[in-house]
C-alpha positions in Angstrom: 0.0 0.0 0.0 1.2 3.5 -0.8 2.4 5.5 2.2 0.8 8.9 2.7 2.3 11.8 4.6 0.3 13.4 7.4 -1.1 16.2 5.2 -2.7 13.7 2.8 -4.5 11.5 5.4 -8.1 12.5 6.1 -10.1 10.9 8.9 -13.9 11.2 8.5 -16.7 9.7 10.6 -20.2 9.0 9.0 -22.9 9.9 11.5 -26.6 10.3 11.4 -29.9 8.7 12.3 -30.7 5.1 11.6 -31.5 4.5 7.9 -30.0 7.8 6.8 -27.6 5.8 4.5 -24.2 5.8 6.2 -23.3 2.2 5.4 -24.4 2.6 1.8 -22.4 5.8 1.4 -19.3 4.1 2.8 -19.8 1.3 0.2 -20.0 3.9 -2.5 -16.8 5.5 -1.4 -14.9 2.3 -1.4 -16.3 1.3 -4.8 -15.6 4.7 -6.4 -11.9 4.4 -5.2 -11.6 0.9 -6.5 -11.1 -0.7 -3.0 -14.0 -3.0 -3.8 -15.1 -4.2 -7.3 -18.8 -4.4 -6.5 -21.1 -2.6 -4.2 -22.9 -4.6 -1.5 -26.2 -3.7 0.1 -27.5 -3.7 3.6 -30.4 -5.9 2.4 -28.1 -8.5 0.9 -25.9 -8.4 4.0 -22.7 -8.1 2.0 -21.4 -4.6 2.8 -17.8 -4.1 4.0 -19.3 -2.4 7.0 -22.1 -4.1 9.0 -20.3 -7.4 8.7 -21.1 -8.8 12.2 -23.8 -11.4 12.5 -25.9 -9.4 14.9 -26.0 -6.5 12.3 -27.2 -8.9 9.6 -29.8 -10.2 12.0 -31.1 -6.7 12.9 -30.5 -4.9 9.6 -28.8 -2.0 11.5 -25.3 -1.0 12.4 -24.4 -2.0 16.0 -20.6 -1.5 15.8 -18.6 1.4 14.3 -16.5 0.0 11.4 -13.2 1.3 10.2 -12.4 1.4 6.4 -10.3 3.4 4.0 -10.2 4.7 0.5 -7.5 6.2 -1.7 -8.8 9.1 -3.7 -6.7 11.4 -5.9 -3.5 11.1 -3.9 -5.3 11.2 -0.5 -6.0 8.5 1.9 -9.4 8.9 3.6 -10.0 6.8 6.7 -13.8 6.2 7.1 -15.7 5.2 10.2 -19.3 4.1 9.7 -21.2 4.4 12.9 -24.6 3.2 14.3 -27.5 5.6 14.1 -29.4 4.3 17.2 -29.1 6.0 20.5 -28.5 2.7 22.3 -25.1 2.3 20.5 -24.0 5.9 21.1 -20.7 4.7 22.7 -19.6 3.6 19.3 -20.4 7.0 17.9 -18.6 8.8 20.8 -15.3 6.9 20.2 -15.4 7.4 16.5 -16.0 11.2 16.7 -13.3 11.5 19.2 -10.5 10.3 16.8 -11.8 11.5 13.5 -11.1 15.0 12.2 -14.2 15.6 10.1 -17.8 14.5 10.7 -20.1 13.8 7.7 -23.6 14.1 9.1 -26.2 12.4 6.8 -29.7 13.9 6.7 -32.5 11.9 5.1 -34.1 13.9 2.3 -37.6 13.0 3.6 -37.2 12.5 7.3 -34.9 15.6 7.8 -33.3 16.3 11.1 -34.3 13.2 13.0 -34.1 12.1 16.6 -30.8 10.4 16.2 -29.4 13.5 14.5 -30.0 15.6 17.6 -28.5 13.2 20.0 -25.4 12.5 17.8 -24.8 16.2 17.4 -24.0 16.5 21.1 -20.7 14.6 20.6 -19.8 16.6 17.5 -20.4 19.8 19.4 -18.5 18.6 22.4 -15.3 17.8 20.4 -15.9 20.8 18.0 -15.3 18.7 14.9 -15.5 20.2 11.5 -18.8 19.0 9.9 -20.2 18.3 6.5 -24.0 18.0 6.1 -24.9 15.5 3.4 -28.6 15.3 2.3 -29.1 11.7 1.2 -32.0 9.8 -0.4 -32.7 12.6 -2.9 -34.2 9.8 -5.1 -36.9 9.2 -2.4 -40.4 9.7 -3.8 -41.1 12.3 -1.0 -37.7 14.0 -1.0 -37.8 17.6 0.0 -34.4 19.3 -0.2 -35.7 22.7 0.6 -37.6 21.6 3.7 -34.6 19.6 5.1 -32.3 22.5 4.4 -34.6 24.8 6.4 -34.7 22.3 9.2 -30.9 22.1 9.2 -30.7 25.9 9.4 -33.1 26.0 12.3 -31.1 23.3 14.2 -27.5 24.1 13.3 -27.8 27.9 12.7 -26.3 30.2 10.2 -23.2 27.9 9.8 -25.3 25.8 7.3 -23.7 26.7 3.9 -25.2 25.5 0.7 -22.5 23.9 -1.6 -24.9 22.0 -3.9 -28.5 21.7 -4.6 -30.4 18.9 -6.5 -32.1 18.9 -9.9 -35.0 16.6 -10.4 -35.2 15.4 -6.8 -37.5 12.4 -6.4 -37.5 9.1 -8.3 -36.0 10.9 -11.3 -33.1 12.4 -9.4 -29.9 12.5 -11.6 -28.3 15.9 -11.4 -26.6 18.2 -8.9 -25.5 21.9 -9.3 -22.2 22.5 -7.6 -21.8 26.1 -6.4 -18.1 25.9 -5.8 -17.3 24.8 -9.3 -20.4 26.4 -10.8 -21.0 23.1 -12.8 -23.9 20.7 -13.2 -23.1 17.0 -12.6 -25.5 14.7 -14.4 -25.3 11.0 -13.5 -25.9 8.0 -15.7 -28.8 5.8 -14.9 -26.7 3.3 -12.8 -24.8 6.1 -11.0 -21.1 6.4 -10.9 -19.0 9.0 -12.8 -21.1 12.0 -13.7 -21.0 14.2 -16.9 -19.9 17.8 -16.3 -22.3 20.2 -17.9 -22.9 23.9 -18.0 -25.6 25.2 -15.6 -28.9 25.2 -17.4 -30.4 28.7 -18.2 -33.4 28.1 -16.0 -31.1 27.4 -13.0 -28.5 30.1 -13.7 -30.1 32.9 -11.6 -30.5 30.7 -8.5 -27.0 29.3 -9.0 -25.5 32.8 -9.2 -27.3 34.0 -6.1 -26.3 30.9 -4.0 -22.7 31.1 -5.4 -22.4 34.7 -4.3 -23.7 33.7 -0.8 -21.0 31.0 -0.8 -18.3 33.4 -1.7 -19.3 35.8 1.1 -19.4 32.9 3.5 -15.9 31.8 2.5 -14.6 35.4 2.8 -16.1 36.2 6.2 -14.0 33.6 8.1 -10.6 35.3 7.4 -9.6 39.0 7.4 -7.2 38.6 4.5 -9.8 36.9 2.4 -12.4 39.5 3.3 -10.0 42.3 2.1 -9.4 40.3 -1.1 -13.2 39.9 -1.6 -13.7 43.7 -1.2 -10.9 44.4 -3.6 -11.9 41.9 -6.4 -15.6 41.6 -5.6 -15.2 37.8 -5.7 -12.9 34.9 -4.8 -11.4 32.2 -7.0 -12.0 28.5 -6.3 -8.7 28.0 -4.3 -9.4 31.1 -2.2 -12.9 29.9 -1.5 -11.5 26.5 -0.4 -9.2 28.3 1.9 -12.0 30.3 3.5 -14.3 27.3 3.8 -11.6 25.2 5.6 -11.0 28.1 8.1 -14.8 28.3 8.6 -15.1 24.5 9.1 -12.4 24.5 11.7 -14.1 27.4 13.6 -17.4 25.5 13.4 -18.8 28.5 11.4 -19.2 26.6 8.1 -21.2 23.4 7.7 -21.1 22.8 3.9 -24.2 21.0 2.5 -23.8 18.3 -0.2 -26.3 16.2 -2.1 -26.4 12.4 -2.4 -28.2 9.4 -3.5 -26.0 6.8 -2.0 -28.3 4.0 -3.0 -27.8 5.0 -6.7 -24.1 5.9 -6.3 -24.7 9.6 -7.0 -22.6 12.3 -5.4 -20.0 10.4 -3.4 -17.1 11.2 -5.7 -17.7 15.0 -5.4 -18.0 14.6 -1.6 -14.7 12.7 -1.5 -13.0 15.4 -3.6 -14.1 18.1 -1.1 -12.8 16.0 1.8 -9.5 15.7 0.0 -9.2 19.4 -0.9 -10.9 21.2 2.0 -11.6 19.0 5.0 -8.7 19.4 7.5 -6.2 16.7 8.2 -5.1 15.8 11.7 -1.9 17.9 11.3 -4.1 21.0 10.6 -6.3 20.4 13.7 -5.5 21.9 17.1 -2.9 19.8 19.0 -4.2 17.2 21.4 -4.3 18.2 25.0 -2.9 16.0 27.8 -4.7 15.7 31.1 -2.1 18.0 32.6 -2.5 20.7 30.0 0.4 20.0 27.6 0.1 19.9 23.9 0.8 16.9 21.7 1.1 18.1 18.1 0.4 15.7 15.2 4.1 15.7 14.2 5.7 12.8 12.4 9.0 13.8 13.8 7.7 13.8 17.4 7.7 11.0 19.9 5.4 8.0 19.0 2.1 8.3 20.8 -1.0 6.1 20.1 -4.5 6.5 21.4 -6.5 3.2 21.6 -10.2 4.1 20.9 -11.7 0.7 20.3 -11.3 -2.9 21.4 -12.8 -5.8 19.6 -12.8 -9.6 20.1 -12.9 -11.4 16.8 -13.7 -15.2 16.7 -10.6 -17.2 15.7 -8.4 -14.1 15.8 -8.5 -12.7 19.3 -8.2 -9.2 20.6 -8.0 -6.3 18.1 -7.0 -2.9 19.3 -7.8 0.1 17.0 -5.7 3.2 17.5 -4.9 6.6 16.1 -1.3 7.7 15.8 -1.4 11.0 17.6 2.3 11.8 17.2 5.5 10.3 15.6 5.8 7.3 13.3 4.8 3.8 14.3 6.8 0.8 12.9 6.2 -2.9 13.1 7.9 -4.5 16.1 8.1 -1.2 18.0 7.8 -1.4 21.8 5.7 1.2 23.6 4.9 2.0 27.2 1.4 1.8 28.6 1.3 3.8 31.9 -2.2 2.8 32.8 -1.5 -0.9 32.2 1.9 -0.5 33.8 3.4 -2.6 31.0 5.4 -2.6 27.8 3.6 -3.7 24.6 5.3 -4.9 21.5 3.3 -4.2 18.3 4.3 -7.2 16.2 1.7 -6.6 13.4 0.2 -3.4 12.1 -3.0 -3.4 9.9 -5.2 -1.1 7.9 -8.8 -2.3 8.5 -11.6 -2.5 5.9 -14.4 -4.1 7.9 -13.5 -7.7 8.6 -10.5 -7.5 6.2 -7.1 -6.4 7.3 -4.2 -5.3 5.2 -0.7 -5.6 6.8 1.6 -2.5 6.7 5.1 -1.8 8.0 4.5 1.6 9.4 1.8 4.2 10.1 2.5 8.0 10.3 1.0 10.5 12.7 -2.7 11.2 12.0 -3.3 7.7 10.6 -5.7 5.1 12.0 -4.8 1.4 12.2 -5.1 -1.7 14.4 -3.0 -4.4 15.9 -3.5 -7.8 17.5 -3.2 -9.3 21.0 -2.1 -6.4 23.2 -2.1 -8.0 26.6 -2.8 -5.1 29.0 -4.0 -2.3 26.7 -7.7 -1.5 26.4 -10.0 1.3 25.2 -8.9 4.8 26.3 -5.3 3.7 27.0 -2.3 5.6 25.6 0.8 3.9 24.3 3.9 6.1 24.3 7.5 5.8 23.1 9.9 5.0 26.0 11.0 8.2 27.7 7.8 10.1 26.7 4.7 10.5 28.9 1.4 11.8 27.7 -2.2 11.0 28.9 -4.6 12.4 26.4 -8.1 13.4 27.2 -10.1 10.2 27.1 -13.4 9.3 25.3 -16.3 10.4 27.5 -18.8 7.7 27.2 -22.4 8.3 27.9 -23.6 7.2 31.4 -26.0 4.2 31.5 -29.8 4.9 31.4 -31.4 1.5 32.1 -30.5 -1.5 34.2 -31.5 -5.2 34.5 -30.4 -8.1 36.6 -28.9 -11.0 34.8 -28.3 -14.6 35.7 -27.4 -17.8 33.9 -30.2 -20.3 33.4 -27.8 -23.0 34.2 -26.3 -22.2 37.6 -23.1 -24.0 36.7 -22.5 -21.2 34.2 -22.3 -18.5 36.8 -18.5 -18.2 36.7 -18.4 -18.3 33.0 -21.1 -15.6 32.7 -18.9 -13.3 34.8 -15.9 -13.8 32.5 -18.0 -13.3 29.4 -19.6 -10.1 30.7 -16.1 -8.8 31.5 -15.2 -9.4 27.8 -18.3 -7.7 26.5 -17.6 -4.7 28.8 -14.0 -4.6 27.4 -15.5 -4.2 23.9 -18.3 -1.9 25.0 -17.5 0.4 27.9 -21.1 1.8 27.8 -22.3 -1.6 29.1 -21.4 -1.6 32.8 -21.4 -4.8 34.9 -22.1 -4.5 38.6 -21.7 -7.4 41.0 -24.0 -6.1 43.8 -23.6 -7.9 47.1 -26.3 -5.9 48.8 -28.9 -6.8 46.2 -27.5 -10.3 45.6 -27.7 -9.7 41.8 -25.5 -9.2 38.8 -26.8 -6.0 37.2 -26.2 -4.8 33.7 -26.4 -1.0 33.1 -27.0 -0.1 29.5 -28.1 2.6 27.1 -31.5 1.3 26.5 -33.7 -1.7 26.0 -32.2 -2.4 22.5 -28.7 -2.2 23.9 -29.6 -4.9 26.5 -31.4 -7.0 23.9 -28.3 -7.0 21.7 -26.2 -8.0 24.7 -28.5 -10.9 25.4 -28.3 -11.9 21.7 -24.5 -11.9 21.8 -24.5 -14.0 25.0 -26.8 -16.6 23.4 -25.4 -16.7 19.8 -21.8 -15.8 20.2 -21.0 -17.3 23.6 -23.7 -20.0 23.6 -25.0 -19.0 27.1 -28.6 -19.1 28.0 -29.4 -16.2 30.4 -32.4 -14.6 32.0 -33.1 -10.9 32.5 -34.9 -10.1 35.8 -36.0 -6.8 37.3 -33.0 -5.1 39.1 -33.8 -4.7 42.8 -33.8 -1.4 44.5 -31.3 -0.7 47.3 -33.8 0.4 49.9 -32.8 1.5 53.4 -34.6 1.1 56.6 -34.7 3.5 59.6 -37.0 4.4 62.5 -39.1 7.4 63.4 -39.5 7.2 67.2 -37.8 5.7 70.3 -38.7 2.2 71.4 -37.5 -0.3 74.0 -37.2 -4.1 74.0 -35.5 -7.0 75.8 -34.7 -10.5 74.7 -33.6 -13.5 76.6 -31.7 -16.1 74.7 -31.7 -19.4 76.6 -30.7 -22.8 75.2 -30.1 -26.0 77.2 -29.6 -29.3 75.4 -27.1 -31.2 77.6 -23.7 -30.1 78.5 -22.9 -26.4 78.4 -25.9 -24.2 77.6 -26.4 -20.7 76.2 -27.7 -17.7 78.1 -27.8 -14.0 77.5 -30.4 -11.3 78.2 -30.3 -7.8 76.8 -32.3 -4.7 77.5 -32.0 -1.9 74.9 -33.5 1.3 73.8 -33.3 2.5 70.1 -33.9 6.0 68.7 -33.7 7.8 65.4 -30.2 9.2 65.0 -29.6 12.6 63.4 -26.5 14.9 63.3 -26.3 17.1 66.3 -28.8 15.2 68.5 -28.3 15.7 72.2 -26.4 13.2 74.3 -28.3 10.2 75.8 -29.3 11.2 79.4 -31.8 8.5 80.5 -29.0 6.3 81.8 -25.3 6.8 82.5 -23.3 6.3 79.3 -20.1 4.5 80.1 -18.8 4.2 76.6 -20.0 5.3 73.0 -19.0 3.9 69.7 -20.0 5.9 66.6 -19.9 3.9 63.4 -20.0 5.3 59.8 -21.9 2.6 57.9 -20.5 1.4 54.6 -24.0 1.8 53.1 -24.5 5.4 54.3 -25.7 6.8 57.6 -24.5 6.0 61.1 -25.0 3.7 64.1 -24.3 5.1 67.6 -23.9 2.4 70.2 -24.0 3.3 73.9 -22.9 1.1 76.7 -25.1 2.1 79.7 -24.5 -1.1 81.8 -23.9 -0.4 85.5 -23.3 -2.8 88.3 -21.9 -5.5 86.1 -25.3 -6.8 84.9 -23.5 -7.7 81.7 -19.8 -8.2 81.6 -18.0 -5.6 79.4 -16.4 -8.4 77.3 -19.9 -9.3 76.0 -20.7 -5.8 74.6 -18.8 -6.3 71.3 -20.9 -9.4 70.8 -24.1 -7.4 71.3 -22.9 -4.8 68.9 -22.0 -7.5 66.4 -25.6 -8.9 66.7 -27.1 -5.5 66.1 -24.8 -4.9 63.1 -25.8 -8.2 61.6 -29.5 -7.4 61.9 -28.8 -3.9 60.4 -27.4 -5.7 57.3 -30.7 -7.5 56.8 -33.3 -5.1 58.2 -36.5 -6.4 59.9 -38.8 -4.6 57.5 -37.7 -5.7 54.0 -34.2 -7.2 54.5 -32.6 -3.9 53.4 -29.7 -2.1 55.2 -30.6 -0.1 58.3 -29.2 3.3 58.9 -29.3 6.2 61.3 -30.1 4.5 64.6 -28.8 5.2 68.2 -28.8 2.0 70.3 -28.3 2.1 74.1 -27.8 -1.2 76.0 -28.9 -0.3 79.6 -29.5 -3.7 81.4 -29.4 -7.4 81.1 -28.5 -10.7 82.8 -25.8 -13.3 82.4 -25.1 -16.7 83.7 -21.8 -17.6 85.4 -21.4 -20.8 83.2 -23.7 -20.6 80.2 -23.2 -17.0 79.1 -20.9 -16.6 76.1 -20.4 -14.4 73.0 -22.8 -16.2 70.8 -25.6 -16.0 73.4 -25.2 -12.2 73.7 -24.9 -11.8 69.9 -28.2 -13.5 69.4 -29.8 -11.7 72.3 -28.6 -8.3 71.0 -29.8 -9.1 67.4 -33.3 -10.2 68.6 -33.7 -7.3 71.0 -32.8 -4.9 68.2 -35.3 -6.6 65.9 -38.2 -6.4 68.4 -37.5 -2.8 69.3 -37.2 -1.8 65.6 -40.7 -3.1 64.9 -42.1 -0.9 67.7 -40.2 2.3 66.6 -42.4 3.3 63.6 -40.1 1.7 61.0 -39.6 3.7 57.8 -38.5 2.4 54.5 -36.3 4.8 52.5 -35.7 4.7 48.7 -33.0 6.2 46.6 -34.1 9.4 44.8 -32.5 11.0 41.8 -32.2 14.6 40.6 -33.5 14.4 37.0 -33.3 16.9 34.2 -35.3 16.3 31.0 -34.9 18.6 28.0 -36.9 18.6 24.8 -38.6 21.0 22.4 -41.2 23.3 23.9 -44.2 21.5 22.4 -43.3 18.3 24.3 -43.0 19.9 27.8 -46.6 19.1 28.7 -46.1 15.4 27.8 -42.9 15.2 29.8 -44.6 16.8 32.8 -47.4 14.3 32.7 -45.0 11.3 32.5 -42.9 12.6 35.4 -45.9 13.0 37.6 -47.2 9.6 36.8 -43.9 8.1 37.9 -43.9 9.6 41.4 -41.7 12.5 40.4 -41.8 15.8 42.2 -41.2 18.8 39.9 -38.5 21.1 41.4 -38.1 23.6 38.6 -38.6 24.3 34.9 -37.7 26.8 32.2 -38.3 26.9 28.4 -36.6 23.7 27.5 -35.8 21.9 30.7 -37.8 20.3 33.5 -36.1 19.4 36.8 -37.6 16.8 39.1 -36.9 14.4 42.0 -37.6 10.8 40.8 -37.4 7.6 42.8 -35.0 5.0 41.4 -37.8 2.4 41.3 -39.5 4.5 38.6 -36.4 5.5 36.6 -36.2 2.5 34.1 -39.9 2.7 33.2 -39.7 6.5 33.1 -36.8 6.4 30.5 -38.9 4.2 28.2 -42.0 6.3 28.6 -40.2 9.6 27.9 -38.6 8.1 24.8 -42.0 7.0 23.6 -43.9 10.3 24.2 -41.1 12.5 22.7 -40.2 10.1 19.9 -36.7 9.9 21.4 -36.1 13.7 21.4 -35.9 14.0 25.2 -32.5 14.2 26.7 -32.6 12.8 30.2 -29.9 13.0 32.9 -30.3 11.6 36.4 -27.9 11.9 39.4 -28.3 10.3 42.8 -29.6 12.9 45.3 -30.7 11.3 48.6 -32.6 8.6 50.4 -36.3 9.7 51.1 -39.3 7.9 52.7 -41.4 5.8 50.4 -45.2 6.3 50.4 -47.1 4.3 53.0 -48.7 2.0 50.5 -45.5 1.1 48.8 -43.9 0.4 52.2 -46.8 -1.9 53.2 -46.6 -3.8 49.9 -42.8 -4.3 50.1 -42.9 -5.3 53.7 -45.7 -7.9 53.0 -43.8 -9.3 50.1 -40.7 -9.7 52.3 -42.6 -11.5 55.1 -44.2 -13.8 52.5 -40.8 -14.7 51.0 -39.4 -15.3 54.5 -42.3 -17.5 55.4 -42.0 -19.5 52.1 -38.2 -20.0 52.7 -38.8 -21.0 56.2 -41.3 -23.7 55.0 -38.7 -25.0 52.6 
């Protein structure tokens, strides 16, 4: 393969809503460049991208796929990304390492739900962006309407570069305003015929061309002076101004496509070659400590690993971007996070499932390697003697959760290993081994994300699993003081067991007055691992209970607090005072007082107006104004308390028990346009009817377990 210098390597990411035509456009670009000899289709399941079995099964992209073309002395690395929100982690990592985003808009559907959500990542990383209006052959294509939607959403940066002629089923021509040429395509698509602009289009083309010249000029003072001097700009000067505008996020050029009919991709690639910035022209990468890492082939070698993939029969593939320097086969690099040295024995350029070996890769290029032992997504590999930790990919936080277990209990250990592998590939799927809830919980981006994970477990790993509702980490506390005593007595031949404990329990709060009812000989204040406190007072006088048995009483109380009397949840914020008791000179021992302490605490707890607490989250939901009423109704129907609102945002307090259902409801009523963020706020009392229901369910389960 020909080696390209850093100025002739362009990295583009294809983004857009599902069915906007990203995979088909990628296929066009590879075909036009001669990388493939025949275009595949999504329907026939034979595209270079979307080669995974799960993608064939679903008919949608699930993974981001890396490819490349070679077009007129430039190398264009292409990343085709999923359009569904549930796989937004793949989009985030691809946008992070590419230098230009090509955002596809459907000529009928316009600015869709997926478009809005994906744009957040483009905006965050400030990536130069090209807008490509695709499906202009659709029977209901409406270029003008979609262009207007784009201007409303993206603002004045939307810059018309092309407009279609004969949109709809007869679409076959584009007027290019940079070259002031009409491109007319043959029936089967491919290389167009260059023609003069028809007379009936000349007035509109001249007007739009003048707007384009002004847009190119306004991004640079020297070009603006030149424009005032000459009254126009030539093609090279316009390219210069458009590039500056793209890098400032002040120009989003608009192109026209029918990817299905292979119309327009060649002109788009020409623009990427000539105008879209290369990595060396982009601002230098920033390290976590504020230093710059320029894209310099003469600099120290630095790789950023942005994706990890496990391929059957091949093993672990690590995809990376060369941020600096030149990478050669066999080179050894340091991984500070993995605290190891990695030797890159093989380097590849990837085109979907196919990989082409290369000897070296220059700064700005994208490649992959095999079998790095301790290097994963978001890791940096540096030349020895050089240290740089680059700003990582910021993956979206999970939105839904579900408990998972293997149908065959002998597969439990294997399930843990497999889930770790899947998380390595997909950091947006978080795996939690929750000891409190006694469940393995998957946290994902949505129901589809979890469904695809289950498909992979069953079809790739041959594991049958069950999804169950994830339990809620409730807490228990009390609302008033109560006293109880318990005598533990057991005699069954030989040494017996005897211990009697009298205790008082009270709700604990910060700053509460000292205990005065009895003399406090000793106090232990314990910050509980699950939140809240336990204050334990020793008020024993006259030797009623030997001091050496107090730790056992405390141990019994703590054990019961780890499985609360009300629902089996952790207990918090209680002050316990042991003020009397009895012991036996022979039969009293640690186990006797541990049991007596545990049972006395249980009995007192039930008399102290027990209160169940639930985790509550601060939630923000934003959406277009017209949807605010629907969002408000959904929040209120899911036990949310509205805490504030403005034009586009509603703030609320929502119980965790309602969050999973709420996400799904908001997605439905807003057609996915709501952006929802939730952060843990506090534990708050549950409604009385909810407490009663949960308590009865717990007692019933205890009874059934006792019967068995």
